[in-house]
Biopython code that builds the backbone (N, CA, C, O; Angstrom):
import numpy as np
from Bio.PDB.StructureBuilder import StructureBuilder

atoms = [
    (1, "MET", "N", (-21.474, -112.341, 15.046)),
    (1, "MET", "CA", (-21.183, -111.397, 13.994)),
    (1, "MET", "C", (-20.135, -110.404, 14.505)),
    (1, "MET", "O", (-20.282, -109.829, 15.584)),
    (2, "GLU", "N", (-19.092, -110.214, 13.724)),
    (2, "GLU", "CA", (-18.027, -109.305, 14.112)),
    (2, "GLU", "C", (-18.341, -107.872, 13.684)),
    (2, "GLU", "O", (-19.192, -107.638, 12.826)),
    (3, "LEU", "N", (-17.647, -106.933, 14.292)),
    (3, "LEU", "CA", (-17.860, -105.523, 14.012)),
    (3, "LEU", "C", (-17.660, -105.211, 12.526)),
    (3, "LEU", "O", (-18.423, -104.441, 11.943)),
    (4, "HIS", "N", (-16.647, -105.802, 11.926)),
    (4, "HIS", "CA", (-16.383, -105.576, 10.503)),
    (4, "HIS", "C", (-17.566, -106.069, 9.652)),
    (4, "HIS", "O", (-17.939, -105.419, 8.675)),
    (5, "GLU", "N", (-18.144, -107.197, 10.017)),
    (5, "GLU", "CA", (-19.293, -107.737, 9.269)),
    (5, "GLU", "C", (-20.515, -106.843, 9.421)),
    (5, "GLU", "O", (-21.268, -106.648, 8.466)),
    (6, "ILE", "N", (-20.715, -106.299, 10.616)),
    (6, "ILE", "CA", (-21.839, -105.381, 10.846)),
    (6, "ILE", "C", (-21.660, -104.123, 9.993)),
    (6, "ILE", "O", (-22.604, -103.645, 9.365)),
    (7, "HIS", "N", (-20.425, -103.595, 9.982)),
    (7, "HIS", "CA", (-20.134, -102.419, 9.164)),
    (7, "HIS", "C", (-20.416, -102.709, 7.685)),
    (7, "HIS", "O", (-21.048, -101.898, 7.008)),
    (8, "GLU", "N", (-19.961, -103.838, 7.190)),
    (8, "GLU", "CA", (-20.188, -104.203, 5.789)),
    (8, "GLU", "C", (-21.678, -104.335, 5.484)),
    (8, "GLU", "O", (-22.136, -103.905, 4.425)),
    (9, "TRP", "N", (-22.440, -104.931, 6.412)),
    (9, "TRP", "CA", (-23.883, -105.089, 6.215)),
    (9, "TRP", "C", (-24.570, -103.722, 6.160)),
    (9, "TRP", "O", (-25.414, -103.481, 5.297)),
    (10, "LEU", "N", (-24.197, -102.817, 7.099)),
    (10, "LEU", "CA", (-24.782, -101.481, 7.105)),
    (10, "LEU", "C", (-24.455, -100.730, 5.811)),
    (10, "LEU", "O", (-25.313, -100.052, 5.247)),
    (11, "MET", "N", (-23.226, -100.856, 5.355)),
    (11, "MET", "CA", (-22.843, -100.148, 4.146)),
    (11, "MET", "C", (-23.519, -100.752, 2.911)),
    (11, "MET", "O", (-23.755, -100.037, 1.937)),
    (12, "SER", "N", (-23.832, -102.043, 2.931)),
    (12, "SER", "CA", (-24.574, -102.634, 1.816)),
    (12, "SER", "C", (-25.991, -102.074, 1.774)),
    (12, "SER", "O", (-26.541, -101.857, 0.694)),
    (13, "LEU", "N", (-26.585, -101.838, 2.944)),
    (13, "LEU", "CA", (-27.899, -101.192, 2.983)),
    (13, "LEU", "C", (-27.803, -99.791, 2.411)),
    (13, "LEU", "O", (-28.693, -99.335, 1.693)),
    (14, "SER", "N", (-26.712, -99.114, 2.738)),
    (14, "SER", "CA", (-26.488, -97.767, 2.229)),
    (14, "SER", "C", (-26.465, -97.770, 0.705)),
    (14, "SER", "O", (-27.067, -96.905, 0.068)),
    (15, "ALA", "N", (-25.782, -98.728, 0.134)),
    (15, "ALA", "CA", (-25.691, -98.824, -1.327)),
    (15, "ALA", "C", (-27.051, -99.167, -1.938)),
    (15, "ALA", "O", (-27.408, -98.649, -2.997)),
    (16, "ASP", "N", (-27.805, -100.036, -1.273)),
    (16, "ASP", "CA", (-29.106, -100.462, -1.805)),
    (16, "ASP", "C", (-30.139, -99.348, -1.778)),
    (16, "ASP", "O", (-30.939, -99.218, -2.704)),
    (17, "TYR", "N", (-30.125, -98.541, -0.718)),
    (17, "TYR", "CA", (-31.195, -97.561, -0.513)),
    (17, "TYR", "C", (-30.727, -96.114, -0.516)),
    (17, "TYR", "O", (-31.533, -95.209, -0.296)),
    (18, "ASN", "N", (-29.446, -95.877, -0.759)),
    (18, "ASN", "CA", (-28.880, -94.529, -0.815)),
    (18, "ASN", "C", (-29.053, -93.764, 0.500)),
    (18, "ASN", "O", (-29.210, -92.544, 0.487)),
    (19, "VAL", "N", (-29.025, -94.467, 1.625)),
    (19, "VAL", "CA", (-29.124, -93.843, 2.939)),
    (19, "VAL", "C", (-27.887, -94.254, 3.735)),
    (19, "VAL", "O", (-27.647, -95.441, 3.958)),
    (20, "ASN", "N", (-27.112, -93.269, 4.157)),
    (20, "ASN", "CA", (-25.924, -93.560, 4.945)),
    (20, "ASN", "C", (-26.347, -93.809, 6.396)),
    (20, "ASN", "O", (-26.875, -92.907, 7.045)),
    (21, "PRO", "N", (-26.119, -95.033, 6.916)),
    (21, "PRO", "CA", (-26.557, -95.338, 8.272)),
    (21, "PRO", "C", (-25.882, -94.488, 9.343)),
    (21, "PRO", "O", (-26.455, -94.263, 10.409)),
    (22, "TYR", "N", (-24.680, -94.019, 9.070)),
    (22, "TYR", "CA", (-23.981, -93.195, 10.043)),
    (22, "TYR", "C", (-24.581, -91.779, 10.104)),
    (22, "TYR", "O", (-24.670, -91.178, 11.174)),
    (23, "ILE", "N", (-24.982, -91.269, 8.956)),
    (23, "ILE", "CA", (-25.660, -89.966, 8.949)),
    (23, "ILE", "C", (-27.008, -90.100, 9.647)),
    (23, "ILE", "O", (-27.378, -89.246, 10.452)),
    (24, "PHE", "N", (-27.747, -91.175, 9.340)),
    (24, "PHE", "CA", (-29.034, -91.416, 9.996)),
    (24, "PHE", "C", (-28.852, -91.464, 11.513)),
    (24, "PHE", "O", (-29.595, -90.815, 12.249)),
    (25, "ALA", "N", (-27.867, -92.230, 11.977)),
    (25, "ALA", "CA", (-27.621, -92.368, 13.415)),
    (25, "ALA", "C", (-27.198, -91.038, 14.039)),
    (25, "ALA", "O", (-27.610, -90.715, 15.153)),
    (26, "ALA", "N", (-26.377, -90.268, 13.326)),
    (26, "ALA", "CA", (-25.935, -88.975, 13.854)),
    (26, "ALA", "C", (-27.116, -88.013, 14.000)),
    (26, "ALA", "O", (-27.211, -87.297, 14.997)),
    (27, "ILE", "N", (-28.008, -87.992, 13.019)),
    (27, "ILE", "CA", (-29.192, -87.138, 13.115)),
    (27, "ILE", "C", (-30.075, -87.613, 14.255)),
    (27, "ILE", "O", (-30.569, -86.806, 15.042)),
    (28, "TYR", "N", (-30.275, -88.925, 14.345)),
    (28, "TYR", "CA", (-31.147, -89.503, 15.371)),
    (28, "TYR", "C", (-30.638, -89.162, 16.775)),
    (28, "TYR", "O", (-31.397, -88.674, 17.613)),
    (29, "VAL", "N", (-29.359, -89.420, 17.024)),
    (29, "VAL", "CA", (-28.774, -89.170, 18.347)),
    (29, "VAL", "C", (-28.594, -87.669, 18.584)),
    (29, "VAL", "O", (-28.797, -87.181, 19.696)),
    (30, "GLY", "N", (-28.213, -86.945, 17.537)),
    (30, "GLY", "CA", (-28.008, -85.504, 17.677)),
    (30, "GLY", "C", (-29.280, -84.738, 18.003)),
    (30, "GLY", "O", (-29.221, -83.660, 18.595)),
    (31, "ALA", "N", (-30.419, -85.282, 17.626)),
    (31, "ALA", "CA", (-31.688, -84.599, 17.881)),
    (31, "ALA", "C", (-32.182, -84.796, 19.314)),
    (31, "ALA", "O", (-33.070, -84.067, 19.756)),
    (32, "ILE", "N", (-31.638, -85.747, 20.040)),
    (32, "ILE", "CA", (-32.128, -86.063, 21.389)),
    (32, "ILE", "C", (-32.076, -84.861, 22.335)),
    (32, "ILE", "O", (-33.080, -84.585, 22.992)),
    (33, "PRO", "N", (-30.962, -84.132, 22.440)),
    (33, "PRO", "CA", (-30.971, -82.987, 23.358)),
    (33, "PRO", "C", (-31.964, -81.902, 22.946)),
    (33, "PRO", "O", (-32.572, -81.256, 23.799)),
    (34, "PHE", "N", (-32.126, -81.704, 21.645)),
    (34, "PHE", "CA", (-33.084, -80.706, 21.167)),
    (34, "PHE", "C", (-34.519, -81.159, 21.431)),
    (34, "PHE", "O", (-35.379, -80.345, 21.765)),
    (35, "PHE", "N", (-34.771, -82.447, 21.282)),
    (35, "PHE", "CA", (-36.084, -83.002, 21.594)),
    (35, "PHE", "C", (-36.403, -82.789, 23.082)),
    (35, "PHE", "O", (-37.494, -82.338, 23.432)),
    (36, "THR", "N", (-35.451, -83.113, 23.939)),
    (36, "THR", "CA", (-35.636, -82.957, 25.381)),
    (36, "THR", "C", (-35.888, -81.488, 25.741)),
    (36, "THR", "O", (-36.764, -81.180, 26.549)),
    (37, "ALA", "N", (-35.122, -80.604, 25.141)),
    (37, "ALA", "CA", (-35.317, -79.169, 25.389)),
    (37, "ALA", "C", (-36.685, -78.712, 24.902)),
    (37, "ALA", "O", (-37.318, -77.871, 25.540)),
    (38, "SER", "N", (-37.146, -79.251, 23.790)),
    (38, "SER", "CA", (-38.458, -78.874, 23.257)),
    (38, "SER", "C", (-39.583, -79.341, 24.166)),
    (38, "SER", "O", (-40.563, -78.622, 24.364)),
    (39, "VAL", "N", (-39.448, -80.545, 24.722)),
    (39, "VAL", "CA", (-40.457, -81.041, 25.664)),
    (39, "VAL", "C", (-40.486, -80.146, 26.902)),
    (39, "VAL", "O", (-41.560, -79.797, 27.393)),
    (40, "ALA", "N", (-39.316, -79.776, 27.404)),
    (40, "ALA", "CA", (-39.251, -78.871, 28.556)),
    (40, "ALA", "C", (-39.885, -77.522, 28.214)),
    (40, "ALA", "O", (-40.536, -76.905, 29.057)),
    (41, "TRP", "N", (-39.692, -77.070, 26.981)),
    (41, "TRP", "CA", (-40.271, -75.817, 26.511)),
    (41, "TRP", "C", (-41.807, -75.903, 26.513)),
    (41, "TRP", "O", (-42.487, -74.960, 26.917)),
    (42, "ILE", "N", (-42.339, -77.039, 26.061)),
    (42, "ILE", "CA", (-43.798, -77.241, 26.083)),
    (42, "ILE", "C", (-44.309, -77.150, 27.519)),
    (42, "ILE", "O", (-45.271, -76.436, 27.803)),
    (43, "ILE", "N", (-43.658, -77.874, 28.410)),
    (43, "ILE", "CA", (-44.097, -77.912, 29.815)),
    (43, "ILE", "C", (-44.030, -76.520, 30.437)),
    (43, "ILE", "O", (-44.955, -76.092, 31.127)),
    (44, "ARG", "N", (-42.926, -75.821, 30.185)),
    (44, "ARG", "CA", (-42.769, -74.474, 30.739)),
    (44, "ARG", "C", (-43.851, -73.534, 30.202)),
    (44, "ARG", "O", (-44.439, -72.770, 30.968)),
    (45, "ASN", "N", (-44.116, -73.582, 28.908)),
    (45, "ASN", "CA", (-45.143, -72.717, 28.329)),
    (45, "ASN", "C", (-46.532, -73.065, 28.849)),
    (45, "ASN", "O", (-47.346, -72.173, 29.086)),
    (46, "LYS", "N", (-46.808, -74.359, 29.030)),
    (46, "LYS", "CA", (-48.119, -74.757, 29.566)),
    (46, "LYS", "C", (-48.296, -74.237, 30.988)),
    (46, "LYS", "O", (-49.373, -73.762, 31.348)),
    (47, "LYS", "N", (-47.247, -74.326, 31.794)),
    (47, "LYS", "CA", (-47.320, -73.841, 33.178)),
    (47, "LYS", "C", (-47.576, -72.334, 33.224)),
    (47, "LYS", "O", (-48.295, -71.848, 34.098)),
    (48, "LYS", "N", (-46.982, -71.597, 32.276)),
    (48, "LYS", "CA", (-47.120, -70.148, 32.253)),
    (48, "LYS", "C", (-48.331, -69.678, 31.452)),
    (48, "LYS", "O", (-48.600, -68.480, 31.366)),
    (49, "GLY", "N", (-49.063, -70.631, 30.864)),
    (49, "GLY", "CA", (-50.240, -70.268, 30.078)),
    (49, "GLY", "C", (-49.912, -69.657, 28.727)),
    (49, "GLY", "O", (-50.752, -68.982, 28.133)),
    (50, "LYS", "N", (-48.708, -69.885, 28.238)),
    (50, "LYS", "CA", (-48.288, -69.354, 26.944)),
    (50, "LYS", "C", (-48.643, -70.351, 25.831)),
    (50, "LYS", "O", (-48.889, -71.525, 26.109)),
    (51, "PRO", "N", (-48.671, -69.890, 24.579)),
    (51, "PRO", "CA", (-48.947, -70.802, 23.459)),
    (51, "PRO", "C", (-47.870, -71.884, 23.348)),
    (51, "PRO", "O", (-46.697, -71.646, 23.634)),
    (52, "ILE", "N", (-48.293, -73.065, 22.929)),
    (52, "ILE", "CA", (-47.338, -74.178, 22.803)),
    (52, "ILE", "C", (-47.106, -74.573, 21.350)),
    (52, "ILE", "O", (-46.493, -75.609, 21.090)),
    (53, "THR", "N", (-47.572, -73.788, 20.414)),
    (53, "THR", "CA", (-47.453, -74.138, 18.999)),
    (53, "THR", "C", (-46.000, -74.333, 18.575)),
    (53, "THR", "O", (-45.661, -75.376, 18.014)),
    (54, "LEU", "N", (-45.150, -73.366, 18.827)),
    (54, "LEU", "CA", (-43.746, -73.484, 18.418)),
    (54, "LEU", "C", (-43.025, -74.636, 19.110)),
    (54, "LEU", "O", (-42.309, -75.380, 18.439)),
    (55, "PRO", "N", (-43.183, -74.818, 20.428)),
    (55, "PRO", "CA", (-42.503, -75.955, 21.039)),
    (55, "PRO", "C", (-43.012, -77.311, 20.533)),
    (55, "PRO", "O", (-42.241, -78.265, 20.435)),
    (56, "VAL", "N", (-44.296, -77.396, 20.216)),
    (56, "VAL", "CA", (-44.826, -78.652, 19.677)),
    (56, "VAL", "C", (-44.244, -78.915, 18.288)),
    (56, "VAL", "O", (-43.873, -80.047, 17.978)),
    (57, "LEU", "N", (-44.162, -77.885, 17.454)),
    (57, "LEU", "CA", (-43.549, -78.045, 16.136)),
    (57, "LEU", "C", (-42.077, -78.432, 16.250)),
    (57, "LEU", "O", (-41.592, -79.286, 15.509)),
    (58, "SER", "N", (-41.377, -77.798, 17.179)),
    (58, "SER", "CA", (-39.972, -78.127, 17.405)),
    (58, "SER", "C", (-39.804, -79.577, 17.864)),
    (58, "SER", "O", (-38.915, -80.291, 17.400)),
    (59, "THR", "N", (-40.670, -79.994, 18.779)),
    (59, "THR", "CA", (-40.622, -81.374, 19.267)),
    (59, "THR", "C", (-40.869, -82.351, 18.130)),
    (59, "THR", "O", (-40.158, -83.347, 17.998)),
    (60, "GLY", "N", (-41.865, -82.071, 17.316)),
    (60, "GLY", "CA", (-42.175, -82.947, 16.182)),
    (60, "GLY", "C", (-41.038, -83.031, 15.184)),
    (60, "GLY", "O", (-40.731, -84.111, 14.678)),
    (61, "LEU", "N", (-40.409, -81.900, 14.896)),
    (61, "LEU", "CA", (-39.280, -81.893, 13.965)),
    (61, "LEU", "C", (-38.114, -82.701, 14.524)),
    (61, "LEU", "O", (-37.486, -83.476, 13.802)),
    (62, "CYS", "N", (-37.830, -82.520, 15.800)),
    (62, "CYS", "CA", (-36.738, -83.279, 16.423)),
    (62, "CYS", "C", (-37.041, -84.779, 16.419)),
    (62, "CYS", "O", (-36.155, -85.601, 16.186)),
    (63, "MET", "N", (-38.305, -85.122, 16.681)),
    (63, "MET", "CA", (-38.699, -86.523, 16.751)),
    (63, "MET", "C", (-38.599, -87.195, 15.380)),
    (63, "MET", "O", (-38.302, -88.387, 15.295)),
    (64, "SER", "N", (-38.841, -86.454, 14.331)),
    (64, "SER", "CA", (-38.915, -87.062, 13.009)),
    (64, "SER", "C", (-37.735, -86.744, 12.098)),
    (64, "SER", "O", (-37.722, -87.188, 10.950)),
    (65, "SER", "N", (-36.755, -85.997, 12.566)),
    (65, "SER", "CA", (-35.670, -85.523, 11.693)),
    (65, "SER", "C", (-34.903, -86.645, 10.995)),
    (65, "SER", "O", (-34.616, -86.530, 9.803)),
    (66, "ALA", "N", (-34.569, -87.708, 11.689)),
    (66, "ALA", "CA", (-33.834, -88.807, 11.056)),
    (66, "ALA", "C", (-34.700, -89.500, 10.005)),
    (66, "ALA", "O", (-34.203, -89.931, 8.965)),
    (67, "TYR", "N", (-35.985, -89.602, 10.284)),
    (67, "TYR", "CA", (-36.894, -90.253, 9.335)),
    (67, "TYR", "C", (-37.128, -89.373, 8.116)),
    (67, "TYR", "O", (-37.323, -89.873, 7.008)),
    (68, "ILE", "N", (-37.107, -88.069, 8.324)),
    (68, "ILE", "CA", (-37.219, -87.151, 7.188)),
    (68, "ILE", "C", (-36.009, -87.337, 6.277)),
    (68, "ILE", "O", (-36.143, -87.356, 5.053)),
    (69, "TYR", "N", (-34.825, -87.474, 6.881)),
    (69, "TYR", "CA", (-33.617, -87.743, 6.088)),
    (69, "TYR", "C", (-33.795, -89.026, 5.278)),
    (69, "TYR", "O", (-33.471, -89.061, 4.091)),
    (70, "LEU", "N", (-34.306, -90.069, 5.911)),
    (70, "LEU", "CA", (-34.502, -91.343, 5.221)),
    (70, "LEU", "C", (-35.473, -91.180, 4.056)),
    (70, "LEU", "O", (-35.245, -91.734, 2.981)),
    (71, "MET", "N", (-36.546, -90.433, 4.256)),
    (71, "MET", "CA", (-37.540, -90.265, 3.195)),
    (71, "MET", "C", (-37.014, -89.401, 2.044)),
    (71, "MET", "O", (-37.379, -89.616, 0.888)),
    (72, "ILE", "N", (-36.162, -88.428, 2.359)),
    (72, "ILE", "CA", (-35.614, -87.566, 1.308)),
    (72, "ILE", "C", (-34.484, -88.276, 0.554)),
    (72, "ILE", "O", (-34.467, -88.278, -0.677)),
    (73, "ALA", "N", (-33.557, -88.868, 1.279)),
    (73, "ALA", "CA", (-32.379, -89.468, 0.651)),
    (73, "ALA", "C", (-32.628, -90.877, 0.138)),
    (73, "ALA", "O", (-31.976, -91.315, -0.810)),
    (74, "GLY", "N", (-33.563, -91.590, 0.752)),
    (74, "GLY", "CA", (-33.788, -92.990, 0.411)),
    (74, "GLY", "C", (-34.345, -93.190, -0.980)),
    (74, "GLY", "O", (-35.182, -92.422, -1.454)),
    (75, "GLU", "N", (-33.862, -94.242, -1.626)),
    (75, "GLU", "CA", (-34.339, -94.624, -2.949)),
    (75, "GLU", "C", (-34.700, -96.105, -2.912)),
    (75, "GLU", "O", (-33.886, -96.940, -2.520)),
    (76, "GLY", "N", (-35.907, -96.420, -3.317)),
    (76, "GLY", "CA", (-36.323, -97.818, -3.363)),
    (76, "GLY", "C", (-36.527, -98.437, -1.989)),
    (76, "GLY", "O", (-36.426, -99.654, -1.829)),
    (77, "VAL", "N", (-36.811, -97.606, -1.006)),
    (77, "VAL", "CA", (-37.037, -98.109, 0.352)),
    (77, "VAL", "C", (-38.372, -98.849, 0.364)),
    (77, "VAL", "O", (-39.370, -98.324, -0.130)),
    (78, "PRO", "N", (-38.404, -100.065, 0.925)),
    (78, "PRO", "CA", (-39.648, -100.837, 0.935)),
    (78, "PRO", "C", (-40.766, -100.144, 1.710)),
    (78, "PRO", "O", (-40.513, -99.392, 2.651)),
    (79, "ILE", "N", (-41.988, -100.407, 1.304)),
    (79, "ILE", "CA", (-43.166, -99.810, 1.941)),
    (79, "ILE", "C", (-43.209, -100.136, 3.430)),
    (79, "ILE", "O", (-43.608, -99.286, 4.226)),
    (80, "TRP", "N", (-42.807, -101.353, 3.830)),
    (80, "TRP", "CA", (-42.889, -101.728, 5.234)),
    (80, "TRP", "C", (-42.041, -100.813, 6.109)),
    (80, "TRP", "O", (-42.334, -100.644, 7.293)),
    (81, "VAL", "N", (-41.000, -100.223, 5.543)),
    (81, "VAL", "CA", (-40.171, -99.289, 6.309)),
    (81, "VAL", "C", (-40.977, -98.030, 6.629)),
    (81, "VAL", "O", (-40.914, -97.509, 7.742)),
    (82, "TYR", "N", (-41.729, -97.553, 5.651)),
    (82, "TYR", "CA", (-42.566, -96.369, 5.887)),
    (82, "TYR", "C", (-43.666, -96.672, 6.900)),
    (82, "TYR", "O", (-43.997, -95.830, 7.734)),
    (83, "VAL", "N", (-44.227, -97.864, 6.827)),
    (83, "VAL", "CA", (-45.240, -98.272, 7.812)),
    (83, "VAL", "C", (-44.609, -98.307, 9.208)),
    (83, "VAL", "O", (-45.216, -97.852, 10.177)),
    (84, "LEU", "N", (-43.403, -98.841, 9.304)),
    (84, "LEU", "CA", (-42.691, -98.877, 10.576)),
    (84, "LEU", "C", (-42.417, -97.460, 11.084)),
    (84, "LEU", "O", (-42.569, -97.194, 12.276)),
    (85, "ILE", "N", (-42.021, -96.563, 10.208)),
    (85, "ILE", "CA", (-41.765, -95.172, 10.599)),
    (85, "ILE", "C", (-43.033, -94.537, 11.165)),
    (85, "ILE", "O", (-42.987, -93.878, 12.204)),
    (86, "VAL", "N", (-44.155, -94.731, 10.490)),
    (86, "VAL", "CA", (-45.417, -94.172, 10.973)),
    (86, "VAL", "C", (-45.742, -94.745, 12.349)),
    (86, "VAL", "O", (-46.188, -94.016, 13.234)),
    (87, "GLY", "N", (-45.522, -96.055, 12.535)),
    (87, "GLY", "CA", (-45.758, -96.675, 13.840)),
    (87, "GLY", "C", (-44.846, -96.114, 14.918)),
    (87, "GLY", "O", (-45.296, -95.833, 16.029)),
    (88, "LEU", "N", (-43.579, -95.950, 14.602)),
    (88, "LEU", "CA", (-42.628, -95.391, 15.568)),
    (88, "LEU", "C", (-42.963, -93.950, 15.918)),
    (88, "LEU", "O", (-42.884, -93.556, 17.082)),
    (89, "LEU", "N", (-43.334, -93.166, 14.918)),
    (89, "LEU", "CA", (-43.707, -91.783, 15.194)),
    (89, "LEU", "C", (-44.992, -91.722, 16.013)),
    (89, "LEU", "O", (-45.117, -90.889, 16.912)),
    (90, "GLY", "N", (-45.944, -92.596, 15.710)),
    (90, "GLY", "CA", (-47.184, -92.642, 16.490)),
    (90, "GLY", "C", (-46.913, -92.979, 17.944)),
    (90, "GLY", "O", (-47.456, -92.348, 18.851)),
    (91, "TYR", "N", (-46.071, -93.976, 18.157)),
    (91, "TYR", "CA", (-45.709, -94.339, 19.530)),
    (91, "TYR", "C", (-44.950, -93.198, 20.206)),
    (91, "TYR", "O", (-45.176, -92.910, 21.381)),
    (92, "GLY", "N", (-44.056, -92.554, 19.467)),
    (92, "GLY", "CA", (-43.292, -91.431, 20.030)),
    (92, "GLY", "C", (-44.194, -90.279, 20.437)),
    (92, "GLY", "O", (-43.986, -89.660, 21.480)),
    (93, "ILE", "N", (-45.199, -89.991, 19.611)),
    (93, "ILE", "CA", (-46.145, -88.928, 19.945)),
    (93, "ILE", "C", (-46.921, -89.289, 21.201)),
    (93, "ILE", "O", (-47.073, -88.465, 22.102)),
    (94, "TYR", "N", (-47.409, -90.514, 21.258)),
    (94, "TYR", "CA", (-48.154, -90.973, 22.436)),
    (94, "TYR", "C", (-47.279, -90.915, 23.688)),
    (94, "TYR", "O", (-47.709, -90.415, 24.728)),
    (95, "SER", "N", (-46.061, -91.425, 23.587)),
    (95, "SER", "CA", (-45.139, -91.455, 24.720)),
    (95, "SER", "C", (-44.805, -90.041, 25.202)),
    (95, "SER", "O", (-44.769, -89.779, 26.405)),
    (96, "THR", "N", (-44.566, -89.146, 24.264)),
    (96, "THR", "CA", (-44.256, -87.762, 24.620)),
    (96, "THR", "C", (-45.454, -87.098, 25.280)),
    (96, "THR", "O", (-45.305, -86.394, 26.278)),
    (97, "PHE", "N", (-46.632, -87.317, 24.732)),
    (97, "PHE", "CA", (-47.856, -86.768, 25.318)),
    (97, "PHE", "C", (-48.013, -87.236, 26.756)),
    (97, "PHE", "O", (-48.333, -86.437, 27.637)),
    (98, "MET", "N", (-47.792, -88.524, 27.002)),
    (98, "MET", "CA", (-47.925, -89.065, 28.356)),
    (98, "MET", "C", (-46.860, -88.491, 29.292)),
    (98, "MET", "O", (-47.134, -88.253, 30.468)),
    (99, "LYS", "N", (-45.655, -88.269, 28.780)),
    (99, "LYS", "CA", (-44.579, -87.687, 29.591)),
    (99, "LYS", "C", (-44.936, -86.264, 30.001)),
    (99, "LYS", "O", (-44.754, -85.874, 31.155)),
    (100, "ILE", "N", (-45.444, -85.499, 29.050)),
    (100, "ILE", "CA", (-45.829, -84.115, 29.348)),
    (100, "ILE", "C", (-46.992, -84.102, 30.327)),
    (100, "ILE", "O", (-47.007, -83.307, 31.267)),
    (101, "LYS", "N", (-47.953, -84.965, 30.115)),
    (101, "LYS", "CA", (-49.118, -85.038, 30.995)),
    (101, "LYS", "C", (-48.702, -85.416, 32.417)),
    (101, "LYS", "O", (-49.245, -84.885, 33.386)),
    (102, "LYS", "N", (-47.751, -86.324, 32.539)),
    (102, "LYS", "CA", (-47.273, -86.764, 33.849)),
    (102, "LYS", "C", (-46.518, -85.638, 34.559)),
    (102, "LYS", "O", (-46.623, -85.511, 35.779)),
    (103, "LYS", "N", (-45.774, -84.836, 33.837)),
    (103, "LYS", "CA", (-45.002, -83.740, 34.439)),
    (103, "LYS", "C", (-45.903, -82.697, 35.070)),
    (103, "LYS", "O", (-45.559, -82.121, 36.102)),
    (104, "LYS", "N", (-47.015, -82.457, 34.479)),
    (104, "LYS", "CA", (-47.920, -81.439, 34.986)),
    (104, "LYS", "C", (-49.353, -81.942, 34.815)),
    (104, "LYS", "O", (-50.044, -81.567, 33.868)),
    (105, "THR", "N", (-49.789, -82.791, 35.738)),
    (105, "THR", "CA", (-51.093, -83.447, 35.620)),
    (105, "THR", "C", (-52.271, -82.497, 35.724)),
    (105, "THR", "O", (-53.360, -82.820, 35.250)),
    (106, "ASP", "N", (-52.086, -81.340, 36.329)),
    (106, "ASP", "CA", (-53.211, -80.426, 36.462)),
    (106, "ASP", "C", (-53.381, -79.507, 35.249)),
    (106, "ASP", "O", (-54.246, -78.631, 35.250)),
    (107, "ILE", "N", (-52.557, -79.705, 34.217)),
    (107, "ILE", "CA", (-52.683, -78.916, 32.996)),
    (107, "ILE", "C", (-53.508, -79.718, 31.988)),
    (107, "ILE", "O", (-53.234, -80.895, 31.754)),
    (108, "ALA", "N", (-54.482, -79.102, 31.415)),
    (108, "ALA", "CA", (-55.267, -79.752, 30.360)),
    (108, "ALA", "C", (-54.496, -79.622, 29.047)),
    (108, "ALA", "O", (-54.225, -78.516, 28.580)),
    (109, "ILE", "N", (-54.152, -80.754, 28.470)),
    (109, "ILE", "CA", (-53.406, -80.743, 27.194)),
    (109, "ILE", "C", (-54.365, -81.065, 26.074)),
    (109, "ILE", "O", (-53.964, -81.112, 24.911)),
]
sb = StructureBuilder()
sb.init_structure("model")
sb.init_model(0)
sb.init_chain("A")
sb.init_seg("    ")
for serial, (resi, resn, name, xyz) in enumerate(atoms, 1):
    if name == "N":
        sb.init_residue(resn, " ", resi, " ")
    sb.init_atom(name, np.array(xyz, "f"), 0.0, 1.0, " ", f" {name:<3s}", serial, name[0])
structure = sb.get_structure()
């Protein structure tokens, strides 16, 4: 498959579901540094005994921002996509929890 064909396929999805794949990708990739900073914020607050509510909310928003765009902008998106999103977010939450736990094993999360 050539690059032009991939572009055409992505844009056909955009037309079918009203979701621009480039905007989705930009949100997804753009949120990575903020997600990483939020995880560091959680770890730092846990070490200092400070509340972690805001950093956890920030982490969750960063983790789900591209999917929120899909749910708001998307039209006629199949149910299996939403099931996949829930699965990806569940795995992301688990993975993030394990990363935080590994960084500071003596902290009860």
